N, C-alpha and C positions, 0 to 999 in steps of 0.2 A: 504494500500500500504506500501511497505517495508520502504521507507524513512520517511513516517509519523510515523510508529512504532518506528524506530530508534530515531526520534526526540522526540517522547513521552517518550521513555525510558530515553533519556538524561535529559529531563525535570524533571522526577521523581528522577533520580540520583542526580541532583543538589539539589532537595528538601531534599533528604537523607543527602547530605553533610551539608546543613544548620542545619538539625536536629542534626546531630552528633556534629557540632560546638557548639550548645547551650546545648545539653544534655550530651555529652561526650561518647556516645555509639550509636549503630545502632539498638537497640532493640525497634523498633517502635511498640507500641501496635496495635493490629489488628483493634481496634476501636478508633484510635487516634483522639480525638475531634478537634484538631487544623487543621488536614489535613487527612480526612477520606480516601482519595485516596492513600495517602502515606502508611498507614497501610496495605491497601489491596495490594498495589504494592509490598511491602516488603514480604508479605506472598506468592505472586505469584513468586517472585524471588527464594524463598526457594523451592517452589514446582517444578519450572522449572529446578533448579539446581539438585534436586534429580532425576528428569526424565532423565536429561543428564547423571548423574552418572550411571544410570541403562541402558544406551544405548537406551533409548526411545526417540521419537520425542520431541523436546524441543526448545523453543525460546531462551534459554540460550546459550551464546557463550563463548569461552575461553577469549575473549577480555572483555566481561561483568564480568566474574568471576574475572579477574585480577583487574578491576576497583573497584568492590565491596570488594575484598580482601584488596585493598589499604586503605579502611576505617575500616579494621578489622571487616568486616561484619560477623554477627553470622548466620551460615547456618542452625543450628539446635537450636530450642528454648528449647529443653530439656537439659538445661545446668545443670552442677552439682551444688550441694548446695553451695559450697564455692565460686564458680564463681558468682552465682546469688547474694549471700550475698555481695560480693565485688561491684557488679554493683549497688545494692540498697544503699550501704554505700556511694559510690561516689555521687549518686543522693541526698542523705541526706546532704552531705557536700556542694553540690551546693545549696540546699534549705537554709542551714544555712548562706551561703555567701550572698544569696539574701535577706533573711528575718531577719537574726540576731539571729535566734533560731532554735531549732529542733522540734518545736510544729506543726508537720505535722498533719492536720486533718485526721481522719480515712477515711473519704470520701473526697479525694483531687482530684477534676476533672482534673487538668493538668497532674496528674500522679497517677491514682488510686492504682497501685501496690505499690507505695511508702507509701501511707497512710496505706495500709493493712500491709506492712512489718514493719513499725515503731510500729504499734499497737501490732504486734506479738512479736517484740523485747521487748516491755514493759512488755507484759504478761509473757514471758519467764524469764525476769529479776526478776520479782516479785516471780515467782515460785522458781528460784534459791535461792533468798534471804530467802525464807521461808523454804528452805531445801527440796523442792519437786522436782520431776523429771522435768528436763528442758533440752532443747538442747543448752542452753547458757553456755558458759564457762567464767571463770574469765578474760581471756584475750580477 
């Protein structure tokens, strides 16, 4: 029923607000261990938004788009390299604030992408220092 759907949507939206409050962004991983429903819901919002943009039947409304936009919701996960680098760097700063160092394990369950990203940064730093091809720059 329509009001149950609206209520469920608001519930998930509140969970997304809490996620953004703690993580600083709305890029909930599809398989987010702390709240599997939230990761799935975020993917559904993106899919429904793209259907709406194509003029196809969709549960997305302009009101929902406005609410999600108010959180700087990321509608497409294919972000450019610089933007994704900035997101990961912010996550690393939050990690350092919490743990006092940047020693993110390569397999870091709360944020697997961060562990992978930090490992990649270290690898490219070593390549750069060894004078080999690397996507890392001095700045």
